[in-house]
N, C-alpha and C positions, 0 to 999 in steps of 0.2 A: 504494500500500500504506500502510495506516495503522499507526502505532505508538502504544502507550500507554506513557508514561513514568511509572513508579511511584515513582521516587526523588524525594522532596520537595525535597532540596537542589538537584538539577538543575533541577527545575521553578521553584523560587524564583530561581535564578540566571538562567534564561532569561527569566523575567518581568521581573526587575530590569534585565537588559541590554536587553530590548525597550523598557522605559520610558525608559532613558537614551538610546537611539538613536531613540526615537519611531517604532518599527516594530512589526509584529506578531511574535508568538513564532515563527511559521512562517518569516518572513523572516529573523529573527535566526538560527534554526537552519540555514536554507539557507546563509546567509553563512558561518557557522562551519564547516559541513561543506565548502563550496567552498574556503575558505581553507586548511583542513587538508589537503585533497586536493592542492591546488597546492603546499603546503609539502613534503609527502611526495614528490611526483613530481619536484620541483625539487631535491631533496637529492642531492648527489653522493656517491659512495662515497669512502672514505678514499684509495683508490689513485688516483682521478681528481683529488682535491684535492692530493695529494702529488706528482703527476706532474711539474709544473714544477720543484719543488724537487729532486726526484731527478734530473731532466735537468741541472739546474745543477751539482749535486754531481758527476755523472758527467763533465761537461765540465771541471770543475776538476781532477778526478783524472786526466783524460787528459793534461794538461800537467804534472802534478806529477812530480818526479823519483822514481825508485824508491828505496825504503829500502836503505841499505847494510848489508852484513854487517860484523862487527867488523873483519876484516882490511882491507876496502875503506875503512872509515871511518878506521882508523888511517893508512892510506896517504894519504888525503885530507888529514888534519891534518898529517902529516909534510911533504906537498908545500906546504901553506900556510905552515908554519914553516921551510921549506927545510932539512929534516933528512934 
């Protein structure tokens, strides 16, 4: 399928990139599309990226002491100060 690119800035950019890489415009366009598809399909969702961090936080919380209410905290300090 053939496409006609009517945007002059895109055409100029493609031609410039083709000259820099010493390739044809079609080859440059093919490379750009391939790289973008790989980048998009290789992108992980936020939940996948955060999964190791969330697992670490959960493991740290599992061993953490539970917060004390006011009475329990007072009793703990009284015990420390032997009162």
